[in-house]
C-alpha positions, 0 to 999 in steps of 0.5 A, spaced: 765 107 120 760 111 117 761 119 114 755 124 116 754 130 113 749 136 114 744 139 108 744 146 110 738 150 105 734 155 107 732 161 102 737 167 101 738 171 107 736 165 112 743 166 116 746 159 112 752 161 113 752 164 120 749 158 122 755 154 119 760 159 123 756 158 129 756 149 129 765 149 127 765 155 134 761 150 138 764 144 135 771 146 137 769 148 143 766 140 145 772 138 142 768 135 136 772 135 129 765 139 123 767 143 117 764 145 111 763 145 104 762 150 100 757 148 095 754 156 093 758 159 087 754 165 088 758 166 095 763 172 097 767 170 104 767 167 110 770 167 117 771 160 117 776 156 113 772 150 109 775 144 106 772 145 099 769 150 096 765 149 089 769 157 087 773 152 086 770 148 080 766 154 077 763 161 079 757 165 077 760 171 075 765 167 070 757 164 067 754 171 066 760 173 063 761 167 058 758 171 052 755 164 048 751 162 055 748 169 056 745 167 063 743 172 068 744 171 076 739 166 077 740 162 071 747 162 071 746 159 079 743 153 076 747 152 071 753 152 075 750 147 079 747 143 074 756 142 071 757 141 079 752 134 079 756 132 072 762 133 076 762 130 083 768 127 082 772 133 083 767 133 090 769 126 091 776 127 091 776 134 095 772 130 101 777 125 100 776 117 104 777 119 112 772 115 116 768 119 121 767 126 118 763 131 120 761 136 114 756 142 114 754 143 106 752 150 106 748 150 099 745 156 095 738 159 096 735 158 090 727 155 092 727 151 085 733 147 088 728 143 092 722 144 087 724 141 081 730 142 079 735 135 080 741 136 082 740 137 090 737 129 090 743 127 086 748 130 091 744 126 096 745 120 093 751 121 090 753 122 099 750 116 101 753 112 095 760 115 099 758 112 106 755 119 109 748 119 113 746 125 111 741 130 114 737 137 111 737 143 115 732 148 112 733 154 115 727 160 115 729 168 119 724 168 125 723 175 122 719 173 116 715 168 120 712 172 125 705 173 121 701 167 120 701 167 112 708 168 111 709 162 116 705 158 113 709 160 106 715 158 109 712 151 112 711 150 105 718 151 103 721 146 108 716 141 107 718 141 099 725 140 101 723 135 104 719 130 099 724 131 094 730 130 098 727 125 102 732 125 107 731 126 115 730 134 115 731 139 122 728 145 121 730 151 125 728 159 126 734 163 125 736 169 127 732 168 135 736 172 137 735 179 133 728 179 136 726 183 141 723 181 147 715 181 144 716 178 138 720 173 141 713 171 146 710 172 139 713 168 135 713 161 140 706 159 138 710 157 131 714 153 133 710 148 134 703 151 132 696 149 131 695 150 123 688 150 124 689 156 129 694 159 124 688 158 119 682 162 123 688 168 124 689 167 116 682 168 115 681 176 114 686 176 108 683 171 105 678 174 100 677 167 095 673 162 098 678 158 093 683 160 097 681 159 103 680 152 102 686 150 100 689 154 105 686 150 110 687 143 106 694 144 106 694 146 114 689 141 116 694 135 111 701 138 115 697 138 122 694 132 121 701 128 120 706 133 124 710 133 118 713 139 120 715 144 126 721 148 127 727 149 133 729 155 135 736 158 133 739 163 137 747 164 136 748 166 142 745 162 146 750 155 147 744 151 150 739 152 145 745 150 139 746 143 144 740 142 143 739 143 136 746 139 135 742 133 139 737 133 135 741 133 128 746 128 130 740 124 133 737 123 126 744 121 123 745 116 129 751 120 130 756 116 135 752 110 135 759 107 132 764 110 137 767 105 139 766 104 147 770 105 153 771 101 159 771 105 166 779 106 169 780 101 174 781 105 181 783 099 185 783 091 184 777 088 188 779 084 195 778 078 193 774 076 198 768 080 195 764 082 200 761 088 198 758 091 204 765 091 207 768 093 201 764 100 201 763 100 207 771 101 208 771 107 202 766 110 207 770 111 213 777 112 209 
């Protein structure tokens, strides 16, 4: 049987760890087994157990303190991820070989990992070799997306990850529970946006004609091919969480290989199969 994985991605502070925590609680409520692997070597703490933690392999603080390397926080994190990519055997040993695994990989927030560095692409290819069906889950803070030009920036970040990783991707607007009613209503237009309208909204802030043309071309590309859409993620809304999980499960075909269970037989059918009489007797009784 296949195994299943979500790569939980997004800028720093977009709510990746909160998402993982919420999904674990939701999975417990619906009797599903979901586990988390931390791939952020700069993470500090979690309020949930992890089945594997990259900090057992390498930590950003140790890299920064190495006088021979002399890396800052960002360079140190990139070094850690490249070291991780050359030691995938550690991850394989940590994951084991259990069939039907469903694992959330809590990834770092550095955007260059999803633009031009090969680490995350290598991770995806390695997971696929281990028979994982992988879905990207890209998170963007809804409080950041309330202006058109910021929304276009968030769309481009999500699109970059989608193009680089070449896997199914579900994009989420997180922290919806923190928005006031006015902002919630305002942000609805960004969930299934008309990119040409976004362009008109941004036209007053774009002074350069060249950048107006570029922005119009980007908006047209995204709108014409329906390349990026967002789902709202409110950690207090169980129904909304379930809808998000259904979208992800559908993209990786989760549950399609589960064994079909025959319905329990209540009573034996009569040997003389007169169905009208059979059901009428049950109604009368």
